[in-house]
C-alpha positions in Angstrom: 10.1 -18.4 3.9 7.5 -17.0 1.5 3.8 -16.3 2.0 1.2 -14.8 -0.2 -2.3 -13.6 0.7 -4.7 -13.1 -2.2 -7.0 -10.4 -1.6 -8.6 -9.7 -5.0 -8.0 -10.4 -8.7 -4.7 -8.7 -9.2 -3.8 -7.9 -5.6 -1.2 -10.0 -4.1 0.7 -9.1 -0.9 4.0 -10.9 -0.3 5.7 -11.5 2.8 9.4 -12.4 3.2 10.3 -11.6 -0.4 12.8 -8.9 0.4 11.8 -6.7 -2.5 13.7 -3.6 -3.1 12.0 -0.3 -3.0 12.2 0.0 -6.7 10.6 -3.3 -7.3 7.6 -2.3 -5.0 7.4 1.0 -7.0 7.3 -0.9 -10.3 4.7 -3.3 -9.0 2.5 -0.4 -7.9 2.8 1.5 -11.1 2.0 -1.5 -13.2 -1.2 -2.3 -11.1 0.2 -5.6 -9.9 0.3 -4.5 -6.4 -2.9 -2.5 -5.2 -2.2 -3.1 -1.4 0.9 -2.1 0.6 1.9 -2.1 4.2 2.7 1.2 6.0 6.4 0.6 5.8 6.4 0.2 1.9 4.4 3.3 1.7 7.0 5.6 3.2 9.2 5.2 0.2 6.4 5.5 -2.4 4.9 8.7 -1.1 7.9 10.3 0.5 6.1 11.0 3.8 6.6 9.6 7.2 4.9 6.6 8.7 2.6 8.5 11.0 1.5 11.0 8.3 0.7 8.2 5.9 -1.3 6.3 8.5 -3.4 9.4 9.2 -4.1 10.1 5.6 -4.9 6.4 4.9 -7.4 6.4 7.7 -9.0 9.7 6.6 -9.3 8.2 3.0 -10.9 4.9 4.3 -8.2 3.0 2.6 -7.3 0.7 5.6 -7.8 -3.2 5.6 -7.2 -5.1 8.8 -6.7 -8.8 8.5 -6.0 -10.2 12.0 -2.7 -8.3 12.7 -1.9 -7.3 9.2 -2.7 -3.8 8.1 -3.0 -3.0 4.4 -3.6 0.2 2.5 -5.6 0.2 -0.8 -3.6 2.4 -3.0 -6.5 3.0 -5.4 -8.6 4.5 -2.6 -5.6 6.4 -1.1 -4.6 7.9 -4.5 -8.2 9.0 -5.3 -8.4 10.8 -1.8 -5.0 12.5 -2.4 -6.3 13.7 -5.8 -9.1 15.7 -3.9 -6.3 18.0 -2.7 -4.9 18.9 -6.0 -4.7 22.7 -6.5 
């Protein structure tokens, strides 16, 4: 089964696609996917789920739609850049 939720012009969140981690990374890098779930983010940023949740909340990058939680990677990345040394 395949569902899509359109959130913005280029943001599409797909459920039930079974995308490989590399596919998700490619979509994020190309700008086709601006929003990810917590589970997808673990592979993208090489951090644990709980750590990613905390950072995303601090960044104000969380979007809740009923029971679905998404993280806006544009906001998340901008927040991470503030820690650059």
